[in-house]
C-alpha positions as CSV (number, residue, x, y, z in Angstrom):
1,X,-39.2,17.8,81.0
2,X,-37.7,21.0,82.4
3,X,-35.9,22.2,85.5
4,X,-35.8,25.6,87.1
5,X,-32.4,27.4,86.7
6,X,-31.5,30.8,88.2
7,X,-29.8,33.1,85.7
8,X,-27.2,35.9,86.6
9,X,-29.9,38.6,86.2
10,X,-31.9,37.0,89.1
11,X,-34.6,35.5,86.9
12,X,-35.6,31.8,87.1
13,X,-36.3,30.0,83.9
14,X,-37.3,26.5,83.1
15,X,-34.7,24.8,80.8
16,X,-34.8,21.4,79.2
17,X,-33.7,18.6,81.5
18,X,-32.8,14.9,81.5
19,X,-32.8,12.2,84.1
20,X,-29.4,11.1,85.3
21,X,-28.9,8.0,87.5
22,X,-27.7,8.7,91.0
23,X,-24.8,6.4,91.6
24,X,-25.2,4.4,94.8
25,X,-22.7,1.9,96.2
26,X,-21.7,-0.7,93.6
27,X,-23.1,-3.6,95.6
28,X,-26.5,-2.0,96.2
29,X,-29.5,-4.2,95.5
30,X,-32.0,-1.4,95.6
31,X,-33.6,0.0,92.4
32,X,-31.7,2.8,90.8
33,X,-32.6,6.4,91.6
34,X,-32.6,9.3,89.2
35,X,-32.4,13.1,89.4
36,X,-33.3,15.8,87.0
37,X,-30.4,17.8,85.6
38,X,-30.3,20.5,82.9
39,X,-29.3,19.5,79.4
40,X,-26.0,21.0,78.5
41,X,-27.2,22.1,75.0
42,X,-27.3,25.9,75.3
43,X,-24.6,27.6,73.3
44,X,-24.6,30.6,75.7
45,X,-24.9,29.0,79.1
46,X,-23.5,26.3,81.2
47,X,-25.4,25.0,84.3
48,X,-23.8,24.4,87.7
49,X,-25.3,23.0,90.9
50,X,-24.9,24.8,94.3
51,X,-26.6,22.7,97.0
52,X,-30.1,21.9,95.7
53,X,-30.3,24.7,93.1
54,X,-29.0,25.1,89.6
55,X,-27.4,28.2,88.3
56,X,-26.6,29.4,84.8
57,X,-23.2,30.8,84.0
58,X,-22.1,32.3,80.7
59,X,-20.0,30.1,78.5
60,X,-16.4,31.2,78.0
61,X,-14.0,30.2,75.2
62,X,-14.4,30.0,71.5
63,X,-15.4,27.5,69.0
64,X,-12.7,25.6,67.2
65,X,-12.7,25.6,63.4
66,X,-14.0,22.4,61.9
67,X,-11.9,20.4,59.6
68,X,-12.6,20.9,55.9
69,X,-14.9,18.3,54.4
70,X,-13.2,15.5,52.6
71,X,-14.1,15.4,48.9
72,X,-16.5,12.6,48.1
73,X,-14.9,9.6,46.5
74,X,-17.2,9.6,43.5
75,X,-16.1,13.1,42.4
76,X,-13.2,11.5,40.6
77,X,-15.6,9.4,38.5
78,X,-16.7,11.7,35.6
79,X,-20.1,9.9,35.1
80,X,-21.1,10.2,38.7
81,X,-20.7,14.0,39.1
82,X,-23.9,16.1,39.2
83,X,-22.7,18.4,36.5
84,X,-21.5,15.6,34.2
85,X,-24.5,16.1,31.9
86,X,-23.6,19.7,31.5
87,X,-20.1,19.0,30.2
88,X,-18.9,20.9,27.1
89,X,-16.2,20.3,24.6
90,X,-14.5,17.0,23.9
91,X,-15.9,15.3,27.0
92,X,-19.4,15.9,25.9
93,X,-18.7,14.9,22.3
94,X,-17.1,11.6,23.4
95,X,-19.9,10.9,25.8
96,X,-22.5,11.6,23.1
97,X,-20.7,9.3,20.7
98,X,-20.6,6.4,23.2
99,X,-24.3,6.8,24.0
100,X,-25.2,6.8,20.3
101,X,-23.1,3.7,19.7
102,X,-24.8,1.9,22.6
103,X,-28.3,2.8,21.5
104,X,-27.6,1.9,17.8
105,X,-28.3,5.3,16.5
106,X,-24.7,5.9,15.6
107,X,-24.6,3.0,13.2
108,X,-27.4,4.2,10.9
109,X,-26.0,5.5,7.6
């Protein structure tokens, strides 16, 4: 569903729209009424109504920086890391010994 919007250069474009309920008096017993309004999902434009027409206006402002992602809880567990199988040095040696002991291969003499 789209709705016609006039842009600053004078062009009229169809932009995505949604249905919004028109609020009547609280005690109204009639069925609800709806109107088409532009979706406010364009990063470059905001949409404003003047009378029966919709107009696009450039957005102003800037984006705020997002908070850094919190480290996943399982990163502190050595066996659950993606690169745990690529470990080198004592960690790999100890892990290899534990695996051989569990499988029975470490007990063969």
